[in-house]
N, C-alpha and C positions, 0 to 999 in steps of 0.2 A: 375602353378600360372596362374586361369583365369583373360586373359584380357577383356577391354572392347569387340573387335572386336569377340572375342570368348562369351560373351557373349549376344553379338547382332544376335547368328543362331542357333535356335532350332530347332530339329527335332522328329517329335515325332513317331513312329511307329507303334503306337498301338493309338488307341481311346479311352475312358472309350464308354462301352456299352452303347446301346441307343442309338435314337433321338431326342426326346425333351430333352431343355434344362429345367434342375430343379431349375436354380438361376434367378434372379431378371435380375441380370446384361446379363448371359445367352439367357434368351428370349428379353430382349433389342437389345440384336445385332440380335437375327433370324428376329425382329418387321421392323428392319431398313431395309433388304432389301426384304423383301418382301412387306412393305409398296413401294415400285418402281416398283415392281411387276404386271402385271393385266394383268395375266394368271394361273389362278389357278392349273388347270392343269399340267405346269411344274413343278408348289412348288411339286404338289403331289409325281411326277415321280421322281424329288429329292429327297423327305422327301423316298422313297424305293428305288434307290439308295445307299441312305447313310446306311439304317438299312438291307442291302444287304452285306454290305461289298467292296461296287465299290470303295470306297478312297482309294486309298494308303496312301503311309507316308504323314503327314504335315510337310512345311518346314518354318518355319515363322521369318521373319527379318525384320527392321523396315517401319513401310507401307507397309506391301506384304505377303500375306500368298497363299504358294504356292503347288498343289497337282497332282497326275496326276487319271482323274475320268474314269474306265470302263462304255461304253456305249455299244451302239449294235455291234461295229464293234473292230476287234479285237486288234486294237491297242489305248492304253489311249491317251486321252486329257488333255494336257497341263489346267489346268482353276488357277486361283489364283483371290483374291479381295485384292484391293489395300484400304487403308485410307491415310488421310496423317499426316504424324509423326508431331510432336512439333518441334518448330523452340526455340535454345534456353533460349528464353526472356521466352516462353510458360513453358517450364521445370522448367525458375527459379520460375515462381511465384506459380507453382503446387507442387514440392517440400515444396515450403515457408508453405504453406496451411497446407502441411500436418503433416510439421514436428510440426509445433504450434497447432496441433491439435492431440492430446493425444489419441480420441477416433478412428481419420481415423486412424492413425498408428499401433494403436491394429486390425481394423479389415485388414486394408494389413495383419501384422505379421500372421491374421490368417486366410489367401485368402480369403479375402474377398473386395468385391469393397464398398471402403466406400460411403455411400447415398450422400455427401459431393460432391463427385469426380463424379457424376454420371456426372452431363452433361458437364463436361471439356473430361473426356475419352473416353463415348461412342461416338458412330458415332453417330451423325448428321446429319439433313434432304441431302441427297445427295451424303457424303459421303464416304460408301461405295459400291464401284466401283467393279464390275464381271466380270473377262475377263475368253475367253475361247479359245481355237482351232477349236472346234467344229465345222463344217458348218452349226447352226443353226444360221441364219440371222436376228429370231426374233428379237422383245426388250429383255431385257436384263430383270432378269436371266437367262438365259439356265438352264438345268434339270441339267447340270452336278454343275453349278457353284453355284445350291441351295443346292445341294449334300454335297458339303464345306462347304457351310455355316451351313449346320446343323449340320455339323462332328465338326464345328471349335466350334459349340458351347457348343457340350458339353467338350471339349479343356479348354473353359472359363471360365465353371462350375465347374473346379478342381483344375484350376491352372487362377486366374484375373493377373497375372503376364504374358500372354502370350498376355492381350490386352497393359498394357504397353508398352510391348516388339514391338510392333505392332505403337504404336505411338514413338519409337525412342529410348528407354531404356532399358538395360536387366537390370533383377531382383538382378542379384550382385550390382553391381554398385548403382541401384537402393536403394538398402538395407545398403553400404557403405555409402555415399551420407548422407540418412534419417538418418541414427547410429548421423553421424560428426552432421547434420543442430538442428537433437534434443539434444544434447547434448549440445551444442552453446544456446540452447534455454534454457534450465536446468541452467546454469549456468551466464544468466542473471536473471532468475525470482530469484537463489538463493538470499536469503539476506546478508547480511555481517556475520549476529549472528543471530541465533534463539533465540526467546525468553526462558531465563533460561537456553541456553544449550551457552554459551562463545564460539566464533569458537578461531582459530588462522587461518593467511591468508598462503597458501596453500605455500607458498614462502618462510614465517619464517618456516613454518613445517618443507620442508623437507632441510632449512641450518643446524636444528638444527648437533648437532657434538657427543651428546652426549643422550640417552632415561632414562627417569628417573626411577629407579630401581621398578621391579614388587612389587603388593601388594604380603606378604603373604601367600599360601598356607591356605585352610580351613582344619581345624582339622581332622585326621578320625575318620572317623561314629564308633563306642564302635563295632558295632553286625550288623548285615541285616536287614533290616525292612522287613514286611511283604507286601508281596506282593497284589492286587486291588483283588477283590474277583470279580469271570469271574461266566457269566448268563450259566446255566443251557438248550442251545441253541441244537434240535436236529443237526440241520445244520453247528452246529458251532464246530471246535477242540475239540477234548476233555478239561474239565475244568483241571481237575484235571492232564494232562499232563501238558497244558499252566500252572497251580500253580508252580508244580515241575522243567519247561524250567523259570520261568522267577526266582524263589526262586533261582537256579544251576547260573543263567547268577549274579546273585545282589553276592553271594558270589565271584565266579569268580573278579568280579570288584571291591569288598571287597579288595580280596587277591593282587590282582595286585596295587592297591592305598596303601596299605602297605606296601607289599614287592617290587613292580617292577617286583615280576610271576607271571607266569601264570602257576596255579597249573594243568592243566590240558593238557600242552607242551608236545608233545612228549610218550602219553599216548596211548595204543593201544585200540581196541574197548572193548574189556572183560577191560583191566584195569579200563578202564571209566567207564562203568558197573560197576564192584565192589566199585569207586568212590561213585555213585551216592547211589548205594543202602545201601552203608556205614552210612548214612545221617539221615537211619530206621531202627535203629535195631530188630532181630526179635524179642523180645519181646514183648508180647501187641503187635502185627502189626493187624494196622487196613486194613478195608479191602482195602481202597485204597492201602496202602503200596505193599499186598499183593498182588494186580494186578504189578503193579512195578516192584515185584519181579518177579514174574511170565512173563512179557514180556520183561523184562531185557535179563532173564533166554533163552528162545523162539528167542530174539536176537539175543543172544552170541551162541549160542549151546549147552548151559551149563546145571544143572540142578539147581531145584531153592536152592535145597539145597547146591548144589557145592558154587553156588552167596554168600549165607548166611554167610558161611566158611570163602570162598573167605572175605565179608564185615567186616568180626567178624576180620577179621587181619589185611585190612585195617584200622579199628578202632583203634588196636594199636599204628601203626607207621606210615601209608602210604605206599607208594610204597615200601619200604623200608622190611615193614613189610611183603605185597603180594608176594614177590620174596622169603622168608625167607618161607614161605606157603609152595610156588612152585615147588622149585629150588635147592633139597640137593646140595651142594659139599664140595671139599676138603678144608678144613683149614691152613693154614701153621700154625705150632707149634709155643707154644707159649700161646699166656691166651688160648686158649682152652683147654693144657694141665696141664694149673692150675686148670679150673674148678673142674673135679673131686673131689682132694685133699680137695679143699674148699668147696664144697658140704657138703662130708665126715666132714669135721673136723667140721661144722653146723650143724652135726646133721642129715642130709636128706639125707643118705643112697648113695649107692653106684652104680652111674651111669653108663651104659654098652653105649659105644661107639658107633656110628654110624655114618660115617662122618664126617655133622656137627655137631650132634645132639648126644643129652644124655639123656637118659631111663631109668624109673625107673618105674616098677609096668604100674600105669593111671598118671605119673609126665613124662612129657619129656619138657628137654632147645633146642632148636634149635640158632644157631647163626647166624646171618645174615655175610651177607658182610662187614653191615655198622658196624658193631663189634660191635650191641648189640644183646643181648640173647632174646629170646623172647620166653615167658613161654605157654606149651600146656595143655590140659587135653584129658586121654582118658574117656568120659562118658560113656561109657556102656562096658568096657573090649575088644568092639571085636578091640581093632587098630581106634580105628573112633575117628583124634585128632582132637581138635578144641582150638584156642586162645584162651590164658584167661589174665588177667593182662595184667601190664606198661611192656615194654621192661627198661633192663637194661646194662651198661658196668657190672655190679658185678651180676655173676649166683643168688648167692643166694638172693640177693635182687631183681631178678626177676621172684624167684619162689615162692616167697614172699609176693609181696609186693600184695595188695587188686586192685581188676579190679574194673575201675574211674564205679562211676555210674551214 
């Protein structure tokens, strides 16, 4: 936890590069010292010292900014600038003015000095006083104090809370106090009830022992809507990829809404690629869909034929159907052993068993681990098996069930 004491001492090991202040309050800080100087040559030497990195770490505390500055001698000089810190009544007035002014508060939060506070927080005539341990007994500021002044101006450019710390308060305590006062102002300005929006006193709302029932949820949409059209801009992402991404995200959202389950939870990269491709049947593939198949196949290290076959299986029955395509296994006796006589009795012929598969000529049935039979065809008579039809617990029905359109 940062205490007020911790918050009122800051040390900057590095200072932003450059000598010239860039903010209007940084330039006002420099002007406050330059106005009391009667020796432009000292100021010029101070700029050179500041630009040459001769100012060491800068420490800021209420009313004082201190650093060691290396001059022409080996031992650096202790240099400081003092600025009167505000008394509590002055802080009370300043905090109230900021809390009551949203523009001033917003400027502080953006790390800018509000114009309305310029006359209060920036150094006035004779307020910024230089001190140095060097033997230069001429009228101040010496070149070491001028160097510190220029470096401090760059700190103020980056963080105006350094200026407020010099006036006596740290950043954290200031922001906490301003937040409290701003909330109090907002509460005083808030009417009891806004027109058209009947309100309830906070005390009454917190005193409730029960809450009204939630409204009934909206009905689940029947289907996913079309995504917006994306312009074909050479520097923008591929509009086709954006369209597919939006469509897939909408489909997943609809599935989550309807079932409470994410349809891609636990999928491998290959399985997810198959799922994406399955939304585009290979019959009559458009140029865009061909590009999708090519990119998905390349990303998974498979051929487009492998992907098309797997997508056909996914359309049959999702992940269990893809497993039936890719994973031969040894089913237990029972449904598998009863399938061959049932097929023979139905006049489908005598199927040859091999693990979880039953084959006759160019037709094949595969028993999935989910207990469903999946139908396959050898399209060219070269053992090139492709999923067809719809699965069923009945091998005869799976073999004869027509393919979905």
